[in-house]
SELOMAR-658028 format. One record per residue: residue number from 0; x negated, y, z negated of N, C-alpha, C in turn. Coordinates in Angstrom, 1 decimal, padded with zeros to 4 digits. Atoms other than C-alpha are relative to their C-alpha. Example, Ala and Ser with C-alpha at 12.3 -4.5 7.8 and 13.67 -1.06 7.14 Angstrom:
2
R   resi      n.x      n.y      n.z     ca.x     ca.y     ca.z      c.x      c.y      c.z
R      0   -000.9   -001.2    000.0   -012.3   -004.5   -007.8   -000.9    001.2    000.0
R      1    000.9   -001.1    000.0   -013.7   -001.1   -007.1    000.8    001.1   -000.8
END
This chain:
268
R   resi      n.x      n.y      n.z     ca.x     ca.y     ca.z      c.x      c.y      c.z
R      0   -000.5   -000.9    000.5   -021.9   -006.6   -005.0    000.4    000.8   -001.0
R      1    001.0   -000.4    000.8   -022.3   -003.7   -007.5    001.3    000.3   -000.5
R      2   -001.8   -000.6    000.3   -019.2   -003.9   -010.2    000.3    001.4   -001.0
R      3    000.1   -001.6    001.0   -019.9   -000.2   -012.1    000.4    000.6    001.8
R      4   -000.3   -000.3    000.2   -019.6    000.9   -008.4    001.8   -000.2    000.8
R      5   -001.7   -000.1   -000.3   -016.0   -000.9   -007.4    001.0    000.5   -001.4
R      6   -000.6    000.2    000.9   -014.9   -000.1   -010.8   -000.3    002.2    000.6
R      7   -000.3   -001.1    000.1   -015.4    003.7   -009.6    000.9    001.1    001.3
R      8   -000.8    000.5   -000.8   -013.5    003.1   -006.1    001.4   -000.1   -000.8
R      9   -001.6   -000.5    001.2   -010.6    002.2   -008.7    000.5    000.7    000.1
R     10   -000.5   -001.5    000.7   -010.4    004.9   -010.7    000.7    001.3    000.6
R     11   -000.2   -000.6   -000.5   -010.8    007.0   -008.5    001.9   -000.2    002.0
R     12   -000.5    000.7   -000.7   -008.0    005.0   -006.0    001.4    000.5   -000.8
R     13   -001.2   -000.2    001.4   -005.7    005.0   -009.6    000.2    001.6    000.0
R     14   -000.4   -001.2    000.0   -006.1    009.0   -009.9    000.4    000.2    001.2
R     15   -000.5   -000.6   -001.9   -004.9    009.5   -005.7    001.9   -000.8   -000.7
R     16   -000.7    000.6   -000.4   -002.0    007.1   -006.6    000.3   -001.1    000.8
R     17    000.1    001.8   -000.9   -002.6    004.0   -004.5    000.5   -001.0   -000.8
R     18   -000.4    001.3    001.0   -003.4    001.5   -007.7    000.4    000.8   -001.6
R     19   -000.4   -000.2    001.5   -002.1    001.2   -011.2   -001.2    000.4   -000.5
R     20    000.6    000.0    001.6   -004.5    001.7   -014.3   -000.6   -001.0    000.2
R     21    000.8    001.6    000.4   -006.8   -001.0   -014.7   -000.1    000.2   -001.5
R     22   -000.1    000.6    001.8   -005.9   -002.2   -018.9   -000.5   -001.5    000.2
R     23    000.9    001.2    000.0   -008.3   -005.1   -019.5    001.2   -001.0   -000.5
R     24   -000.5    000.4    001.3   -005.8   -006.0   -022.4    001.4   -000.9    000.6
R     25    000.0   -000.3   -000.8   -003.4   -006.1   -019.8    000.6   -001.5    000.7
R     26    000.0    001.5   -000.4   -001.2   -009.5   -018.8    001.2    000.5    001.2
R     27   -000.9    000.2   -001.2    001.3   -008.8   -016.0    000.1    000.4    001.4
R     28    000.1    001.0   -001.5    001.1   -010.0   -012.6   -001.1    001.6    001.1
R     29    000.4   -001.2   -001.2    000.4   -006.3   -010.3   -001.4    000.1   -001.6
R     30    001.6   -000.6   -000.4   -003.0   -005.5   -012.9   -000.9   -001.2    000.0
R     31    000.8    001.3    000.6   -004.2   -008.7   -013.1   -000.5   -000.3    001.5
R     32   -000.1    000.0   -001.4   -003.7   -008.7   -009.3   -001.0    000.7    000.5
R     33    001.2   -001.2   -000.6   -006.2   -005.5   -008.8   -001.0   -000.9   -001.1
R     34    001.5    000.4    001.1   -008.4   -006.8   -011.9   -000.5   -001.0    001.0
R     35    000.1    001.1   -000.5   -008.7   -010.3   -009.9   -001.7    000.5    001.4
R     36    001.7   -001.0   -001.8   -010.9   -007.8   -006.4   -001.0    000.2   -001.1
R     37    000.8   -000.9    000.3   -013.0   -006.2   -008.9   -001.2   -001.2    000.2
R     38    001.5    000.4   -000.6   -015.8   -009.3   -008.3    000.5   -001.3    001.5
R     39   -000.1    000.3   -000.7   -014.0   -010.4   -005.7   -000.4    000.2    001.7
R     40    000.2    001.5   -000.1   -015.3   -012.5   -003.2   -001.5   -000.5   -000.3
R     41    001.9   -000.3    000.7   -019.2   -011.8   -004.9    000.6   -001.9   -001.1
R     42   -000.7    001.3    001.1   -017.4   -014.4   -008.2   -000.3    001.3   -001.2
R     43   -000.2   -000.9    001.1   -017.3   -013.6   -011.7   -001.8    000.8   -000.4
R     44    001.2   -000.7    000.6   -020.0   -011.1   -013.8    000.4    000.5   -002.1
R     45   -000.1    000.3    001.5   -020.4   -010.0   -017.1    000.8    000.7   -000.1
R     46   -000.6   -000.7    000.1   -018.3   -007.1   -016.0    001.6   -000.1   -000.1
R     47   -001.4    000.5   -000.3   -015.4   -008.4   -015.3    000.7   -001.7    000.5
R     48   -000.9    001.3   -000.6   -013.0   -011.9   -015.2   -000.2   -000.5    001.6
R     49    000.0   -000.2   -001.1   -013.3   -013.9   -012.1    000.9    000.4    000.8
R     50   -001.7   -000.3   -000.9   -010.6   -013.3   -009.2    000.4   -001.5   -000.1
R     51   -001.1    001.8   -000.1   -009.5   -017.1   -009.4    000.9   -000.2   -001.4
R     52   -000.9    000.2    001.6   -008.7   -016.8   -013.3    000.8    001.2   -000.4
R     53   -001.7   -000.8   -000.7   -006.5   -013.4   -012.4    000.4   -000.1    000.3
R     54   -000.8    000.7   -001.0   -005.5   -015.1   -010.0    001.0   -000.3   -000.1
R     55   -000.6    001.0    000.8   -004.5   -017.9   -011.7    001.4    000.0   -001.0
R     56   -001.1   -000.8    001.4   -002.8   -015.9   -014.9    000.7    000.6    000.7
R     57   -001.4   -000.9   -000.5   -000.6   -013.9   -012.5    000.5   -001.5    000.6
R     58   -000.8    001.1   -000.7    000.4   -016.9   -010.6    000.6   -000.9   -001.0
R     59   -001.5    001.0    001.2    001.7   -019.1   -013.7   -000.1    001.2   -000.9
R     60   -001.3   -000.5    000.9    003.3   -016.3   -015.1    001.4    000.4    000.6
R     61   -001.5    000.2   -000.7    005.8   -017.0   -012.0    001.5   -000.1   -001.2
R     62   -001.6    000.2    000.5    009.2   -016.9   -013.4    001.2   -000.9    001.1
R     63   -000.9    001.1   -000.8    011.7   -019.3   -011.4    001.7    000.9    000.1
R     64   -001.0   -000.2   -000.9    014.2   -017.9   -009.3    000.1    002.7    000.2
R     65    001.1   -001.9    000.7    012.1   -013.8   -010.5   -000.2    000.2    001.6
R     66    001.4   -000.6   -001.6    010.3   -012.6   -006.7   -000.8    000.9   -000.5
R     67    000.9   -001.4   -000.1    007.7   -010.9   -008.1   -000.9    000.2    000.8
R     68    000.7   -000.4   -001.2    005.6   -009.4   -005.2   -001.5   -000.4   -000.3
R     69    001.8   -000.2    000.6    001.9   -009.2   -007.6    000.3   -001.1   -000.1
R     70    000.4    001.7   -000.3    002.4   -012.5   -008.2    000.0   -000.6    001.1
R     71   -000.2    000.6   -001.0    003.3   -013.5   -005.0   -001.9    000.5    000.9
R     72    001.4   -000.2    000.0    000.0   -011.5   -004.4   -001.3   -000.6   -000.1
R     73    000.9    001.1    001.0   -002.3   -013.3   -006.8   -000.2   -001.3    000.7
R     74    000.4    001.9   -000.3   -001.2   -017.3   -005.8   -000.4    000.4    001.5
R     75    000.3   -000.2   -001.6   -001.7   -015.8   -002.0   -002.1    000.2   -000.3
R     76    000.9   -000.7    001.2   -005.2   -014.2   -003.7   -000.7   -001.6   -000.1
R     77    001.1    001.2    000.4   -005.8   -017.9   -005.3   -000.5   -001.2    001.3
R     78    000.4    001.3   -001.9   -005.6   -020.0   -002.1   -000.7    000.3    000.5
R     79    001.2   -000.8   -001.4   -007.8   -017.8   -000.2   -001.6   -000.4   -001.2
R     80    001.2    000.6    000.9   -010.1   -018.8   -003.2   -000.6   -001.9    000.0
R     81   -000.4    000.9   -000.1   -009.3   -022.6   -003.0   -000.9   -000.2    001.5
R     82    000.3   -000.1   -001.4   -010.1   -022.0    000.8   -000.8   -000.3    000.4
R     83    002.0   -000.2   -001.0   -013.7   -020.9    001.2   -000.6   -000.7   -002.2
R     84    000.6    000.6    001.0   -014.6   -022.3   -003.0   -000.3    001.4   -000.6
R     85    000.7   -001.2    001.4   -014.8   -018.9   -005.0    000.3    000.0   -001.3
R     86   -000.2    000.8    001.3   -014.8   -020.1   -008.3    000.4   -000.5   -000.5
R     87   -000.5    001.4   -000.1   -013.3   -023.1   -007.9   -000.4   -000.3    000.8
R     88    000.7    000.9   -000.6   -014.4   -026.0   -006.3    001.2    000.1    001.4
R     89   -001.2   -000.3   -001.1   -013.0   -025.7   -002.5    000.9   -000.7    000.1
R     90    000.2    001.3   -000.2   -010.2   -027.5   -002.1    001.6    000.4    001.3
R     91   -000.9   -000.5   -000.7   -007.8   -026.8    001.0    001.6   -001.0   -000.1
R     92   -000.8    000.6    000.5   -005.2   -028.8    000.0    000.7    000.3   -000.3
R     93   -000.6   -001.1    000.9   -004.2   -026.9   -003.2   -000.2    001.2    000.4
R     94   -000.2   -001.4   -001.0   -005.0   -023.8   -000.7    001.2    000.2    000.6
R     95   -001.4    000.1   -001.1   -002.0   -024.8    001.6    001.1    000.1   -000.8
R     96   -001.1   -000.1    001.2    000.2   -025.4   -001.4    000.2    001.1   -000.5
R     97   -000.4   -001.6    000.0   -000.8   -021.9   -002.7    000.8    000.9    000.8
R     98    000.2   -000.5   -001.0   -000.5   -020.8    000.4    002.3    000.2    000.1
R     99   -002.1    000.6   -000.4    003.8   -022.0    000.8    000.0    000.6   -001.5
R    100   -000.2   -000.6    001.8    004.0   -020.8   -003.5   -000.1    001.5    000.7
R    101    000.2   -001.9   -000.4    003.2   -017.2   -002.0    001.2    000.6   -000.1
R    102   -001.6   -000.9   -001.0    006.0   -016.7    000.2    001.5    000.3   -001.0
R    103   -000.5   -001.3    000.8    008.5   -014.3   -001.1    001.2    000.4    000.9
R    104   -000.3   -000.6   -001.1    011.3   -012.6    001.3   -001.0    001.8    000.4
R    105    001.2   -001.4    000.6    008.8   -009.6   -000.1   -001.1   -000.2    000.7
R    106    000.9    000.7   -000.9    006.1   -011.5    001.7   -000.8   -000.8    000.1
R    107   -000.3    001.6   -001.2    005.8   -014.4    003.9   -001.7    000.2    000.6
R    108    001.2    000.1   -000.6    001.4   -013.6    004.8    000.1   -001.6    000.0
R    109    000.5    001.5    000.6    001.3   -017.6    003.3    000.6   -000.5    001.4
R    110   -000.5    000.5   -001.4    003.3   -018.4    006.5   -001.0   -000.3    001.3
R    111    000.5   -000.8   -000.7    000.3   -017.0    008.7   -001.0   -001.5    000.1
R    112    001.5    001.2   -000.5   -002.0   -020.2    007.9   -000.3   -002.0    000.9
R    113   -000.2    001.7   -000.3    000.1   -023.4    009.0    000.3    000.0    001.3
R    114    000.4    000.2   -002.3    000.0   -023.1    013.1    000.8    001.0    000.3
R    115   -000.6   -001.0   -001.3    000.9   -021.2    016.3    001.3    000.1   -000.2
R    116   -001.0   -000.6    000.6    004.4   -021.6    015.8    000.8    001.0   -000.9
R    117   -000.4   -001.3    000.9    004.6   -019.4    013.0   -000.1    001.3    000.3
R    118   -000.3   -001.6    000.3    004.0   -016.9    014.5    001.4    001.0    000.6
R    119   -001.6   -000.2   -000.1    007.6   -016.8    016.3    000.9    000.5   -000.8
R    120   -000.9   -000.5    001.1    009.8   -014.8    014.8    000.2    000.5   -001.1
R    121    000.6   -000.7    001.1    008.1   -013.8    012.2   -000.2    002.0   -000.2
R    122    000.0   -001.6   -000.3    008.6   -009.7    013.4    000.4    000.7   -001.5
R    123   -000.5   -000.3    001.1    010.4   -009.5    009.9   -001.1    000.0   -001.3
R    124    001.1   -000.2    000.6    006.7   -009.2    008.3   -000.2    001.1   -000.2
R    125   -000.4   -001.4    000.3    007.1   -005.6    008.9    000.4    001.1   -001.0
R    126   -000.7   -000.9    001.1    007.1   -003.5    005.9   -000.7    001.2   -000.6
R    127    000.9   -001.1    000.8    006.2    000.1    004.6    000.1    000.2   -001.8
R    128   -000.1   -000.5    001.1    007.3   -000.8    001.2   -001.8    000.1   -001.0
R    129    001.2   -000.4    001.2    005.3    000.6   -001.8   -001.0   -001.4   -000.1
R    130    000.5    000.6    000.0    004.1   -002.7   -002.2   -000.8   -001.1    001.0
R    131    001.3   -000.1   -001.8    002.9   -003.7    001.5   -001.0    000.6   -000.3
R    132    001.1   -000.7    000.2    001.1   -000.7    000.8   -001.1   -000.1   -000.7
R    133    000.9   -000.4    001.0   -000.8   -001.5   -002.0   -001.3   -000.8    000.5
R    134    000.4    001.4   -000.2   -001.6   -005.2   -001.0   -001.0    000.8    001.8
R    135    000.7   -000.8   -001.0   -003.1   -003.1    002.6   -000.8    000.5   -000.2
R    136    001.5   -000.7    000.6   -005.5   -000.4    000.8   -000.4   -000.6   -001.3
R    137    001.0    000.7    000.5   -006.4   -003.2   -001.5   -001.0   -000.8    000.6
R    138    000.3    000.7   -001.1   -007.5   -005.4    001.4   -001.3    001.0    000.5
R    139    000.9   -001.2   -000.5   -008.9   -002.3    003.1   -001.4    000.4   -000.3
R    140    000.8   -000.9    000.8   -010.7   -000.7    000.2   -001.4   -001.2   -000.4
R    141    001.5    001.1   -000.4   -013.0   -004.0   -000.3   -000.4    000.0    001.5
R    142    000.7    000.2   -001.4   -013.5   -003.8    003.5   -001.5    000.8   -001.0
R    143    000.7   -001.0    000.4   -015.0   -000.7    001.8   -001.2   -000.1   -000.5
R    144    000.1    000.0    001.5   -017.3   -002.1   -000.6   -000.9   -001.3    000.4
R    145    000.1    001.4   -000.4   -018.1   -006.0    000.5    000.2    000.0    001.5
R    146    000.4    001.0   -001.5   -019.7   -007.3    003.8    001.7   -001.0    000.1
R    147    000.0    001.3   -000.5   -017.4   -009.8    003.4    000.8   -000.4    000.9
R    148   -001.4   -000.3   -001.3   -014.9   -011.4    006.3    001.0   -000.3   -000.3
R    149   -001.2    000.8    000.7   -012.4   -012.9    004.3    000.7    001.7    000.0
R    150   -001.0   -001.5    000.5   -011.4   -008.9    003.4    000.1    000.7    001.3
R    151   -000.3   -000.2   -001.0   -011.9   -008.2    007.1    001.2   -000.8    000.5
R    152   -000.4    000.1   -000.6   -009.9   -010.3    008.7    001.6   -000.6   -001.3
R    153   -001.6   -000.5    000.8   -007.0   -009.9    005.6    000.3    001.2    000.4
R    154    000.1   -001.4   -000.1   -007.3   -006.2    007.1    001.1   -000.2    001.4
R    155   -000.3    000.8   -001.5   -006.3   -008.0    010.7    000.9   -000.5   -000.1
R    156   -001.3    000.5    000.3   -003.8   -009.8    009.8    002.0    000.8   -000.4
R    157   -001.2   -001.3   -000.4   -001.8   -006.4    008.3    000.3    001.1    000.8
R    158   -000.1   -001.2   -001.0   -002.3   -004.3    011.0    000.3   -001.0    001.1
R    159   -000.1    000.3   -001.1   -001.2   -007.4    013.3    001.5   -000.3   -000.5
R    160   -001.0    000.5   -000.2    001.8   -007.8    012.0    000.9    000.9   -001.0
R    161   -000.7   -001.4    000.4    002.7   -004.5    010.6   -000.2    000.0   -001.4
R    162   -000.2    000.3    001.8    002.5   -005.1    006.5   -000.7    001.0   -000.9
R    163    001.4   -000.6    000.2    001.2   -002.0    004.9   -000.4    000.8    001.3
R    164    001.4   -000.2   -001.2    000.2   -000.7    007.9   -000.1    000.2    001.4
R    165   -000.9    000.5   -001.3    001.6    000.6    011.2   -000.8   -001.5    001.1
R    166    000.5    001.1   -001.0    001.1   -002.6    013.7   -000.3    000.6    000.8
R    167    000.8   -000.1   -001.2   -001.4   -002.4    016.1   -000.7   -001.5    000.4
R    168    000.7    000.8   -000.3   -002.1   -005.5    017.5   -001.3   -000.1    000.9
R    169    001.1   -000.1   -000.4   -004.8   -005.0    019.2   -001.6    000.5   -000.9
R    170    000.9   -000.5    000.7   -007.0   -003.5    017.0   -000.5   -001.6   -000.9
R    171    000.4    001.0    000.8   -006.0   -006.7    014.6   -000.7   -001.1    001.4
R    172    001.0    000.7   -001.0   -007.4   -008.7    017.8   -001.4    000.2    000.4
R    173    001.9    000.2    000.2   -010.6   -007.3    017.8   -000.9   -000.6   -001.2
R    174    000.7    000.4    000.8   -011.5   -008.1    014.7    000.2   -000.8   -000.3
R    175    000.5    001.4   -000.3   -010.4   -011.5    015.2   -000.9   -000.8    000.7
R    176    001.2    000.0   -001.3   -012.7   -011.5    018.3   -001.2   -000.3   -000.5
R    177    000.7   -000.3    000.6   -015.3   -010.3    016.1   -000.4   -001.4   -000.9
R    178    000.6    001.2    001.2   -015.1   -013.1    012.7    000.1   -001.1    000.8
R    179    000.1    001.6   -000.6   -014.4   -016.0    015.4   -001.0    000.2    000.8
R    180    001.0    000.1   -000.1   -017.5   -015.2    017.4   -001.2    000.1   -001.4
R    181    000.5    000.0    001.0   -018.9   -014.9    013.9   -000.6   -002.1   -000.3
R    182    000.0    001.5    000.7   -018.0   -018.7    013.0    001.0    000.1   -000.4
R    183   -000.5    000.2    000.8   -015.3   -018.4    011.0    001.3   -000.1    000.6
R    184   -001.0    001.4   -000.2   -012.5   -021.2    011.3    001.5    000.8    000.2
R    185   -001.4   -000.8    000.6   -009.5   -019.0    009.7    000.3    000.3    001.5
R    186   -000.3   -000.7   -001.0   -010.3   -016.9    012.0    000.4   -000.1    001.4
R    187    000.1    000.4   -001.3   -010.9   -018.8    014.9    001.5   -000.7    000.9
R    188   -002.0    000.4    000.0   -006.9   -020.0    014.7    000.9    000.5    000.1
R    189   -000.9   -001.0   -000.4   -005.5   -016.9    014.2   -000.2    000.5    001.0
R    190    000.0    000.0   -002.0   -006.8   -015.7    017.7    000.8   -001.1    001.0
R    191   -000.5    000.9   -000.8   -006.4   -019.3    018.6    002.1    000.2    000.2
R    192   -001.9   -000.4   -000.1   -002.2   -018.4    017.9   -000.3    001.2    000.5
R    193   -000.7   -001.0   -001.2   -001.9   -014.9    019.7   -000.4   -000.3    000.9
R    194   -000.3    000.4   -001.4   -003.2   -016.5    023.0    000.6   -000.7    000.0
R    195   -000.7    001.1    000.3   -001.4   -019.0    022.2    001.3    000.6    000.4
R    196   -001.7   -000.8   -000.3    002.3   -016.9    021.8   -000.4    001.5    000.7
R    197   -000.4   -001.6   -000.9    000.9   -013.3    023.6    000.1    000.3   -001.2
R    198   -000.4   -000.9    000.8    001.1   -011.7    020.3   -001.1    000.8    000.0
R    199    000.6   -000.6    000.2   -001.0   -009.1    020.7   -001.3    000.2    001.1
R    200    000.7    000.1   -000.8   -002.8   -010.1    023.4    000.8   -001.1    001.4
R    201   -000.9    001.1   -000.4   -001.8   -012.1    026.8   -000.2   -001.1   -000.2
R    202    000.1    001.6    000.4   -001.0   -015.3    027.0   -001.1   -000.9    000.6
R    203    001.1    000.5   -000.9   -004.1   -017.6    027.9   -000.8   -001.4   -001.0
R    204    000.4    001.6    001.2   -003.6   -021.6    026.7   -001.1   -000.3   -000.3
R    205    001.2    000.4    000.0   -006.9   -022.6    027.6   -000.8    000.5   -000.5
R    206    001.0   -000.9    001.4   -008.7   -019.7    025.7    000.7   -000.8   -001.7
R    207   -000.6    000.2    000.8   -006.5   -020.3    022.9   -000.1   -001.8   -000.7
R    208   -000.2    001.7    000.0   -007.0   -024.6    023.0   -001.2   -000.2   -000.3
R    209    001.3   -000.6    000.1   -011.0   -022.9    023.1   -000.3   -000.2   -001.1
R    210   -000.7   -000.5    001.1   -010.3   -021.5    019.9    000.3   -000.7   -001.6
R    211   -001.3    001.2    000.4   -007.8   -024.4    018.3   -001.9   -000.6    000.1
R    212    000.6    001.7   -000.2   -010.4   -026.8    019.2   -002.1    000.5   -000.6
R    213    001.1   -000.6    001.6   -013.9   -024.7    016.8    000.5   -000.2   -000.6
R    214   -000.7    000.6    001.1   -011.7   -024.5    014.5    000.2   -001.2   -000.8
R    215   -000.4    001.9    000.7   -010.7   -028.5    014.1   -001.3   -000.3   -000.3
R    216    001.9    000.8    000.1   -015.0   -029.4    014.7   -000.3    000.2   -001.2
R    217    000.9   -000.3    001.8   -015.1   -027.7    011.2    000.6   -000.6   -000.5
R    218   -000.9    000.6    000.6   -012.3   -029.5    010.0    000.5    000.9   -000.8
R    219   -000.9   -000.4    000.3   -010.3   -026.9    009.2    001.2   -000.3    001.1
R    220   -001.6    000.5   -000.5   -006.3   -027.9    009.3    000.9    000.7    001.1
R    221   -001.0   -001.4   -001.5   -004.8   -024.7    011.3   -000.4   -000.7    001.1
R    222    000.3   -000.7   -001.8   -007.1   -025.4    014.5    000.4   -001.3    000.4
R    223   -001.1    001.9   -000.4   -005.8   -029.4    014.2    001.2    000.2   -000.3
R    224   -001.4   -000.2    000.3   -002.7   -028.3    013.6    000.3    000.9    001.7
R    225   -000.2   -000.6   -001.1   -002.7   -026.2    016.5   -000.6   -000.6    001.0
R    226    000.3    000.9   -000.8   -004.4   -028.5    018.6    001.4   -001.1    000.6
R    227   -001.1    001.4    000.1   -001.8   -031.3    018.0    001.0    000.7    000.9
R    228   -001.0   -000.9   -000.3    000.9   -028.6    018.8   -000.1    000.5    001.6
R    229    001.3   -000.6   -001.3   -001.3   -027.6    022.4    000.1   -001.5    001.0
R    230   -000.3    001.2   -001.2   -001.3   -031.5    023.5    001.9   -000.3   -000.5
R    231   -001.2    000.2    000.4    002.6   -031.8    021.8    000.2    000.8    001.3
R    232   -000.6   -000.6   -001.1    003.9   -029.1    024.2   -001.1   -000.5    001.5
R    233    000.7    000.2   -000.7    001.6   -029.8    026.8   -000.8    001.2    001.1
R    234    000.5   -001.7   -000.3    000.4   -025.7    027.2   -001.9   -000.2    000.4
R    235    001.7    000.1    000.6   -003.2   -025.6    027.7   -000.9   -001.2    000.8
R    236    000.1    001.4   -000.1   -003.2   -029.5    028.6    000.8   -001.0    000.8
R    237   -001.2    001.3   -000.7   -002.1   -032.3    030.0    001.2   -000.9   -001.7
R    238    000.7    000.2    001.2    000.1   -033.3    027.4    000.2   -002.4   -000.5
R    239    001.0    001.1    000.8   -000.8   -035.9    024.7    001.1   -000.7   -000.6
R    240   -000.9    000.3    001.8    001.9   -037.5    021.7   -001.1   -000.4   -000.4
R    241    000.6    001.0    000.0   -000.8   -040.2    021.4   -001.0    001.3   -001.1
R    242    001.5   -001.1    000.3   -004.0   -037.3    020.8    000.9    001.2   -001.0
R    243   -000.5   -001.3    000.5   -001.0   -034.7    019.7    000.0   -000.1   -001.9
R    244    000.2    000.8    000.6   -000.4   -037.5    016.9   -000.4    000.0   -001.0
R    245    001.4    000.9    000.7   -003.5   -037.8    015.5   -000.4    001.0   -000.3
R    246   -000.1   -000.6    001.0   -004.2   -034.6    014.7    000.7    001.1   -000.3
R    247   -000.8    000.1    001.7   -001.1   -033.7    013.1   -000.7   -000.3   -001.2
R    248    000.7    001.3    000.7   -002.5   -036.5    011.2   -001.0    000.7   -001.0
R    249    001.2   -000.2    001.3   -005.6   -035.1    010.2    000.1    002.0    000.0
R    250   -000.5   -001.3    000.5   -003.9   -031.6    009.7    001.0   -000.1   -001.4
R    251   -000.9   -000.4    000.5   -001.5   -032.7    007.7   -000.5   -000.8   -001.5
R    252    000.4    000.6    001.5   -003.6   -034.8    004.8   -001.0    000.9    000.1
R    253    000.8   -001.5    000.6   -005.4   -031.3    004.4    001.1    000.2   -000.3
R    254   -001.3   -000.3    000.6   -001.9   -030.4    002.9    001.2    001.3    001.0
R    255   -001.0   -001.3   -001.1   -000.2   -028.1    006.3    000.8   -001.1   -000.2
R    256   -001.3    000.5   -000.2    002.9   -028.9    005.5    001.1    000.4    001.4
R    257   -000.2    000.5   -001.3    004.1   -028.2    009.0   -000.1   -000.7    001.1
R    258    000.1    001.3   -000.3    002.2   -030.9    010.3   -000.2   -001.1   -000.5
R    259   -000.4    001.1    000.7    003.1   -033.0    008.2    001.7   -000.5    000.8
R    260   -001.5    000.3   -000.7    007.1   -032.0    009.8   -000.5   -000.8    000.8
R    261    000.2    000.8   -001.3    005.9   -032.5    013.0   -000.2   -001.3    000.8
R    262    001.1    001.1   -000.3    003.7   -035.8    012.8    002.0   -001.0   -000.9
R    263   -001.2    001.2    000.7    007.1   -037.3    010.9    000.9    000.1    002.0
R    264   -001.1   -000.1   -001.3    009.2   -036.1    014.4   -000.8   -001.0    001.0
R    265    000.5    000.7   -001.3    006.2   -037.7    016.8    000.1   -001.7   -001.2
R    266   -000.9    001.6    000.4    007.3   -041.5    014.2    000.8   -000.1    000.6
R    267   -001.7    000.1   -000.6    010.6   -040.5    015.0    000.1   -000.4    002.3
END
C-alpha cells in the first residue's frame, strides 16, 4: 500500500465530512480508529504507526460503563489483526476474546464470528447512524486502496446486516461466494451461515456443510462450530451428538464462546 496515497484519500474524505481530521498527537478512540487503517492490512511503515498499535491504544482506552463505539470498532479490528497475524502473533483465541469485547449496543458485528445460530434474531444490527456509516465508509475506502480480502469481507458483512449501508443480502452473498472460492476460511464460514439460515440466499443445508467443512479443515473455529451445530440438529446430515461434541470441543479450545456453551450442553 502506498502510504502517501491513503493520506490523500483520508484528506479528501475528511474534507467531504465523512471522516474526522487525522491528528497524530491525539489519543481519542475516534482518531486512533482512523489512524489504524493507514497501514491495514499491509503492516507498519515509517509513515504511520502499525494498525494493531493504534487499535490496541483505543481498545485500552475503554472505560467501564461507557459505550464508546469507536473504541469498539478498534477492538473489533484488533481482533482481525490477531485472527490473521497482522502486526501481532496470530492468536485465534485472543481474536475471539476481542470480538466478544467489541460488542456494545451500537456495534454487534463481533457476534457474527461465533456461529450459524447467531444469524437468527440479529436484524437489529441494521443501523444508519453516523458511526455505522463511518465504519462502512472506512471499510469501503480501504477496498479501493488495498486488494485485501479482509476489507471486502467487512464490506460484505455491512451489506449483509445493513450496518452503515442499505441492506443488500444478494450483494453480500456474491462477495462472500467469491472470497470463499478463493479459499478464505472466515468467508467460507460466513457463506455457510447464510446457506444454513437462509439469510440472503435459499436454505441449502448440504451446501452449508460443504463450506463449514472447508473452513474446519483449515482449522478455523467458526467452521468447526458450524459443523457441530449441523451434527447436533441433524440438518444436512444425520444427527450425531458425539461428532457434534467433538467439533464443539475443537472450536471451544480456540476461544469460541458459543461452542463452549454448546459443549457444556452436550456434557449435561
